[in-house]
N, C-alpha and C positions, 0 to 999 in steps of 0.2 A: 504493500500500500504506500509506503514512504517513497519508493522509486516512482510510482505513478504520480504522486503529488509533485515531485520535483520535475517530472517531464511535463506536467500540465501547466506549470507556470501560473498557479492560482494567485490572484492579487486580492488582498482583503484590506478593508479599512476598519480599524477598531476605534470606536467613539465612546468615551466615558470621561466624566469630570473627575474621577478618582485616578490619580496618576499611578498608583500601585497596580491597579487592574490593567491599565493600558500597557505598562511595562512588562507585567507578568505574561499577558497573552501575546504581546509582540515578540518577546524573547522565545517563548515556546513554539509559536507558529513559524518563526524564521528558522529555527533549528530543524524544522521539518520541510524546509524547502519552499515555503510560501513567501511571496513578496508582501510585506506588511507596511501599511501607512497608518498613522494615528492622528486623532483629532480630539481636543479637549471638550468640545461641545458641538451642537448641531450646526451652528453658523459656520464654524471652521470646517466641518465635514462637507457642507454644501459648497464652500469655496474651493476645497481641494478637489471635489468631484467635477468642478468645471474645467479642471486642468488635466485630470487623470481618470482613466477608465479602470474600474475594479470589477471583480467577479462577485464579491460579497461584502456586506457591511454587518459588523457585529456592533450593536449599539445598546447602551444602557437605556432603560425605559424612562427613568426619572432623571432629568437634567435641567439646569436653569436655562431659560430662553427656549430655544427649539428643543423639545424633548424627543424621545424615541418615536412616539406615535406620529408627531408632526413631521419628523425626518422621514419616516416611512411614507407618509402622504406625498411629500416632495419627490421622493424617488419614484413612486408610482406615476406621478404626473409627467415625469420625464419620458415615460413610455419605453425605457430601456430595461430589459430583464436583468435584475441584480438580486442575488440572494440576500435576504435580510433576516438576521437572527437577533432577537431582543433579549437582553439580560435583565432579570427582574428578581426581586425578593419574593418570599412566600406571600406577603401581604398584597401583592399586586397581580396575582394569578389571573384574576378576572380581566384585567387590562391586557395581559399577555394573550389570553384567548381571543379578546376582541381584535388584537393586532393580527392574529392568524387569519381572522375573517377579512381583514383589510389587505391581505396579500403577503404577510410575513411567512417565511418558510418554516421557522421553528422559534422556540423560546428556550432560554437557558436560565435555570434557577440558581440564584446565589445562596450560599457558596457553591461553586461548581468544581467538577473534576476536569482538568485540562484535557485529558484523553477524550472525554465525552464531548467537549466543545469541538475538538479536532474532528471527531467522527461526524457530529451534526453538521459542521461546516462543509465537509466533503460531500455529504449527501445532498445538502442544499445547492451546492455549486453544480453538482451533476444534474440536478433537476433543471436548474436555470440554463445550463449549457444545452440541454435538449430543447428548451424553449427557443434559445438563440438559433440553433440549427434549423428549427422549423421556420423561424422568421427569415433566415438567410435563404432557405429553400424557396419560400414564397417569393422573395425578391428575385432569385434566379429564374423562377418560373415566369414571373412577370416580364423579365427581360427576354426570355425565349419566346413567349407569346408575342411580344412586340416585334421581335426579329422575324417571326413567321409572317407578319403582315407588312414587312418593310418594303419600301420602294426607294428608288434613288432620291426622290424628293424628301422622303421622311427620315433619311439617315441621320441628319443632325438631331432629330428628336430622340432616336435610339441612343446616340452618343450621350446626350444629356441625361437620359434615364439611367444608363449604365453608371455614369459618374455619380449621379445622385444616390443610387442604391448602394454602391461601394462605399461612398463616404459616410452614409448614414449607418450602414451595417458595422463598419469598423471604426467609427468615430474619428476619422482622419481630419487633420487640420487643413488638408487640401488634396485635390485630386486633379490629375493631368492626363489628357489623352493627346497623343501625337502620332503622326504618320511619317514614314520615310518618303522623301521626294527624290526619286531616282534621277530626275532630269538635272538636278543641281547637287545631288549627293548630300542632302541635308534633311534633318528632321524638322517638321513644322508643327506647331501647336494648333490643335483644333478646339479643345476645351481646357480651360484652366479655372478651377474653382478654388480661390484662395491663392493670391500671388505671393504673399510673404513667405510661406513654407518652402517655396521654390526659388527664393532669392539667390541669384548667381548660379543657378543650375546650369550645368553644361549639358544641354539637351542632346547635342550630337554625341557627346561622350557617353551619356546614359543609353542612347539608342544603340551605339556600337557595342556596349557591354552586353546589352540584352541580345543582340544578334549573335554575339560570341558565345552565348549559352548561359548568361546570367551575370548580373553586376556584382562581382565579388568584392570590389574595392570602392568604398564610398568616395575616396579621394579622386576617383575618375569621374564623378558626377558633378562636382562643384568647382567653380573658379574661386580659389581662396578656401577658407576653413569650411569643412562640411556643415551643411545645415541640419535640419531636423531629420529624424529617422525616415527612410524612404524605402518602399518596396515596389518593385516593378514587375509586371507580367507581360510577356510577349503576345501580340495579336497575330496569329498565323492565318494566312489567307491562301486558298488554293485558286490559282488563276486559270488553270485548265483541269479538266476532269481527270486526266491521266498523270498530272504532275503532282509532286508532293507539296504540301503547304510550305510557304516561306514566311518569314517574319516581316510584316509590313507596317506594324504599329506597336505602340507600347502604352499600357495603362499603368499609371504610377500613383501611389498613395503616399502622402507625406504626413508627418506628425509624430509626436512622442509615443503614441500608442500604436503606430503602424509598424509593428514588429512581431515576430513569432511565426512558426510554421503554419498555424491555423489561418492567420491573415493572408500569408503568401498563397496558400492553397485556395482560399476563397477568392482572392483577386484573380487567380488563374482561371477560375470558373467563369467569372464575368468577362475576362478577355477572350476566353474560348467562345462564349456566346456571340461576342462581336465578330470574331473571326469567321464563325459559321455563317452569320448573316451576310458578311461581305463576300464570302465565297459563293453563296447562293446568288447574290446580286450579280457577281461577275459572270458566273456560268449561265444565268438566265439571259443576261445581255448578249452573250455569245450566241445562244440558241435563237433568240429573236432576230439577231442580225445575220443568222445563217453562217456564222463564223465559229468553227470549233478548233481551229489550229493556230491562227496568229495570236500574238500577245496583245492583250488590251492594255492600253496605256494606263498605268496606275497613278501617274502624276499629271501635272498641268502642262507638260511640254516634252517633246522627244529628245531635246538636247539643251545643254547649257547656253549655246549660242542663240537659240530661239527665245529662251527666257530672257536673256540679256537684251536682245533686240526689242522685245516687247516692253521691258522696263524702261529702256532708254527712250522709246517713243512716248511712254506715259509721263516721264519726268521732264521731257524737253520743254513744253510750254511753261511749266512751273519754274524751271531753271531760268528761263528768260525773265519771268515776272520777278523772281527773287534776286536777279542780277548777281549771280555767283561770280566770284573772281576766277581767273584762269587757273589759279592753283586749286581751287575747289573743284573745278570741272575736270582737271586731270586726276585729282584724287577720286572723284566719283567714277571715272572710267576704270581706273585700276581696281578700286574696291569692289565694283560691281563684277568685274571679270573674275576676281579671286573668290568672291562670295558665291557666284553661280557655278564656279568650278569645284566647289566643295573644299576649298583650302581650310585647313584646321586653324581655328582661332588660337589654340594653344601654341601652335608653331609661330604664328604672327606675334604673339606676346613674347616669345623667346627671341625671334629674329624679325623685328619690324621692317628691316630693309629688304627682306626676302620678297615682299609683295611687289616690289618694282626695282630690281637691282640696277636698271639702266637709268633711273632717275637720280637727281641730286639727293644726298642723304636727307636734307631738310624736307624735300617734297615727298620722298618715299615714306618718311616718318609720318607726315600728314596723312598720306593715303592709308597707312596702316591704322592710324587712329580712327579714320572714317569707317574702315572695315570693321574694326573691333566694336564700334558703338552701334552697329546696325541692330543687334538683338537687345539693346538696352530699352528700358521703358521710361517714358516721360515722367510717370509718377514714382519711379524708383523700383527697386527690387528686381531689376533685369540682370543681364549678364553681358560681358564677363566681370565688369567692375562695379556694378550696382550704381551707375550714374543716374542722375535725374535732372529734369528741367533744363536749365541753361548749361549744365555740364556736358550735355550731349551735342556733338557737332551737328549743325543744320543739314549738311549733306547726308549724314547718317539718318536723320529723321525722315528726309525725303525718300531715301532708298528703302527704308523700312516700310513706309506707307505704300510705295509703288510696288514693292515685292509682294506685300500682302494683297493689294488690289488685284494684281495679276493672278494670284492664286485663287482668290475667292470668286472671281468673275469668270473663271474657266472651269468647266466640269471635269471631274476626274472619277476614278473608280471608287474613291472613298468620300467624295464630297460633291454634291450638286452645285452648279454654278449659281451665284447670286445675280439677280438683275442689277443694272446700274443703280436703280433707285434703292434696292435692298442693300447694296454695298455702301451707298452713301449714308443710309440710316445707321448701318453698323459702324462705319468710320466715325460718324459724328458721336455715336454712343461711346466709342473708345477714346475719343480725343480728350486729352487732359490726364488720362491714366496710362494707356498704352502708347498713344501717339501724341506728338507735339500738336496742340490745338491750332496754332496759327499756321503751321506748315500744312496741316490737314485742310484748313480753309483754302489756302492758296492752291493746293493740289486739286481739290474738288472744283474750284472755279475753272481750272484748266482742263479738266477731263469731263465735267458734267455739263451738258448743254443747257439744261434747265437752270442750273445755278449761274451760268454765264449770262443768261438773258433775263433773269428774274429782276423785276423792277424794285423789289424790296432790298436788294443787295447794294452795298456801297459801290460807287464807281471804282474803276480799276486803280485810279491814283490814290485810293484810300486803302488798298490792299497792303498787307504787311510784307515787306521785302526783307531780304537777308540783311541789307544795310540798316533797316529799321530795327530789326531784332538785335543786331550787333551793337547798335548805339545804346541799347538798353542794358548792356553789360553781358551779352551772351559771349560765348567763347571767342577770343580774339588773340590768336597767336601770331600768325605771320601773313595776314591778309594783304594781298597785293593791290 
């Protein structure tokens, strides 16, 4: 039994205003392999439970402030299965029985034998784990039901549902869904719930680790110190009926509680559901098209040069409006070439001059900084340096927007194309957090006909240019 407890990783919270009882129970349970947290009253217990997930709570019935019964009610309102055992004296047996009717798994009479507390705790945890498995099964079944009804247009709905189910089930601080873009040899984010847990995440590094069979070294996931605990599961897709499935996406869960074999196995189930849905979608598209042999493009372009050309066409009008310097234009050319060719950001951080060895060192350094800042977020928490706001070079802001726009407005096997109006709405929603709001405004005016002709918009001479933003204290290193 003791070995089973150690393997199970049971986490228990002991709540009592009597320090001796807390110390006694804590020492005994820790010696038997349990992870024990303690709180001196109900308020402290609720505060701790906001940050940590536990399997069981052992609480005294009578405490000042929030007592055991009120704590039990709070736990039941959370809707998360947690085993609750109440400690009480002989004079409060009626209250303990009432607690059982309100959802407590058991009660413990004081004075108690530690061995009996241990046994009652294990029985209660096993009961709750079965409840959790049932809840997880229902979540997976909901995902598979949704996958069975999926179409190309409703894939985003399925992605969001899978992410929501996984985050709710495992109490993650954040969930991320990304797919590999073979045309540019990079991984692209599709859903990200909770940006902070993924701050400075090396998405390409994470994807490469998953493709290699699993991410064994967290140092390969992050730029700088590792962030919160992270578990990732591969999304395997079968592109042809006779071909083996290949890793095309990754589902990642972040947070202090995102650890342990149970979470990893559960996340793989959700990833498998997504992979099955995408495989069916691909094979169905082949059958409808009468094509059972050729490869269906999984990304938004067949080559880096095509992607590069489209992005340059998108940013051309905006570059004219923003009056970029010659140095910025050269940096954009080199940064876009390196980005669309899948050049590693880690390599550029080590060798910034490698991006353009034929340029003068000062210009090559500038181009490297533009490249490195493309995946940064205007609101912060991006990668690789966690820059925000005016710390991000304007050319990087423009390239980030144009690259995103090219992807979302072109259909792929894993994402339907957004219309111009839908992309505009999404870009406006992300402006200020993911994208530079003023650069987004300039970009939209350049590519969106309705915005160029709308009477409600300011005239062109009121648009924010690179010079305008620079004059307000934006990055200003070596502008020509």
